[in-house]
N, C-alpha and C positions, 0 to 999 in steps of 0.2 A: 599710764596715760589713757584714761577712759575715753572711748569714742574714736580713737585713732585707727586708721586703716593699718592692719598688721603687715601689709606688703610693703617692705622697705625698698626704696629705690636708690640707685647710685648714679651719679653723674660727674663728669669731668668738665670743669669750667676754666677757661683761660681768660685772664684779664690783661689787656694790652693797651698801651698808650705811650707817648713819648715822655721824656724826662719832665718832671715838675708839674704834671697834670693832676697829681693826687691819687693815682691808682692804688698805691700801697695804703694810703690813708683811707681810701674807700673800702678796701678789703678789711683792714683792721677795725674800722668803724662797724662793719657788718658783723665781724666775728666777736668783738668785745664790747660794742656800744661806745667805746672810748675813741676820742680823736687825738691822734699824735701827728704833729705837723711836719716833722723832719725825719726823713729816711735816707739811708745810704743807697747807692746803686747796687741793690742786691736782688737776687732771684730767689723766690721762696715758693714752697708748696705747703698748703694747709689742708686739713680735713675738718669738716664741720657738719653737724647734723642740724637740720632746720625742719620745722613743720609747716607745710603749705597745704591749705584746704584739708586739714586733718590727716594728712599723710606725711610720714617722716621721710625725709630725703637726706642722704649723705652726699655732700659736695666735696670733691677734691678740687681745690682752687689753686691754680698756678699763676703766680705773679710773674709773668714771663718777661724776659728782657726784650727791649726794642729801642733802637736809636735811629734818629733821622739821618745819621751819617752812613747807615748801612746801605750797601749797594743793592740794586734790584735783584741780582742773581742770588745773593746771600739771603735776602728777605724772602724770596720765593721758596728757597730750599727750607728755611726755618718754618715757613707757613705750612709747607707740605707735611713736615714732621708734627707740627702742632695740630693740624687738622685731623691727622690720623688718631691723635690722642683725645681730642676735645669732643664733647657733646654739645658745647655751646660757648659763645664768646661774649665778654663785656668789653667794648671798645670805648676808651675814655679819652676825652679831650678837655682842655680848659677853655672856658668861655672868654678868657682874657688872652688867648694865644691862638691866632689864626693858623699858624704853622701846624699846631697840634690837631686842629680840625681837618686840615688838608691831609695830614698823615692818616687819620681815621678813614677818610675817603679812599685813600690808596690801599689801606689794609682791607677794607671791604672787598675791593676788586681782587686783591691777591688771595684772600680767603676763598672767594667764590671760584676763582680760576683753579686753585688747588683742589677744591671740593669737586669740581667737574672733572679734573684730570684723574682724581683718585676714585671717581665713580660713586661718591656719596650723594645721598638725597639732600634736601634743603637743610642748611646749617642754621640753627637758631642763633641770632645775633641781637644784642641790646647795645644801643649807642647811648653814651652818658656824657652830657655836658656838665662838668664839675666846676666848682667855685662860684656858685650862684650868689654867694654872699658878697662877692666882689663885682656886683653888677655895674658899679661906677667905672670899672676898668674893662668892661665888656668890649670885645672886638668881633665876636661871633653872635649873630642874632638867634633867638630861639627858633624863629621861622626857618632859618637855614638848617638847623639840626633836624627839625621836623620834616623838612623837604627831603633831606638826605635819607632819613629813615624810611620815608614813604617810597622813595625811588628804589631803595634796596630791600624793601619788604622786611624792615627791622622794627623793633620797638625803640622808643626814644624817651629819655628822662633827662630833666635838668635838676641837679641836686647841689647841695652844699654838704660835703663830707664833714666840714668843720662845724656846722651848726645843726644838722638835722639827721638823726639816726633813722627815722621812719622812712624818709625818702630813699635812703640807701637800701633799707630792707626791701622796699618795693622793687628796686632794680633786680635784686637776686630772686625774689619771688616771681617777678615777671619772666625772668629767664627760665626758671624751673618749669613754669607753666608752658612755655614755648617748647622746651625739651620734651615734656610729656606729650604735647600735641604732635611733635615731630615723630616720636616713637610710635604713637597710635597710627599715624599716617603710613609709616614704614611697614607696620604689621598688616595694615589693610592692603597695601600695595603687594606685599609678599603673598598674602592670601589670594588676591586676585590673580597674581602670576601663577600660583600653585594650581588654581582652578583651570586657568587657560592651558597650562602644561598638561594637566590630567585629561582635559577634553581633547587636546591635540593628540595625546597618546591613544585615546579611545578611537578617534577618527582614523588614525594611522593603522590601528589594528583592523578596523572594519574594512579599510581599503585593501589591506593585505589579504584578509579572509575572502574578499569578493573576487580576487584574482584567480 
């Protein structure tokens, strides 16, 4: 592959959403370009290489289990384990299902709470409103998705996994870019902390020498 950056990156991505929002269809559309409408209630882990901005990225994509019937303590425990593994999240709701949108709102709060508890920096999250082809059955406005993303500092996309591969591709490319930005920020912060620590050690030695 001529012109590619030889530094290969790896990232763990978790795709979450309630039943029947099309999260498995979204993943398979991204991986194969094909749309398959029916999936069982299964948990899957995929590995896939993608080129974003001339750099190859290997994604480990976890189609994670989630149910609206889960109690809050179990949900919180699951999120803590997932956050430890994940480099980024794709949170999916159906524009035809208000409850699935409300579930994404709760998931964002749970992820952010788990992130803070575990001491992680900002977690890259992309919110996806799926089933745009069923606009005549819409119960969640596009503006609501955008406002939620804005308030949570996330990216937002409305897509149709059934009809459009390229919009699904943009979702994962967008998340890859946010993961890269997050890693750069973490490195910069670590560098600053290292400088501060070194300076503190120098000043401490000087104080000791002057005594």
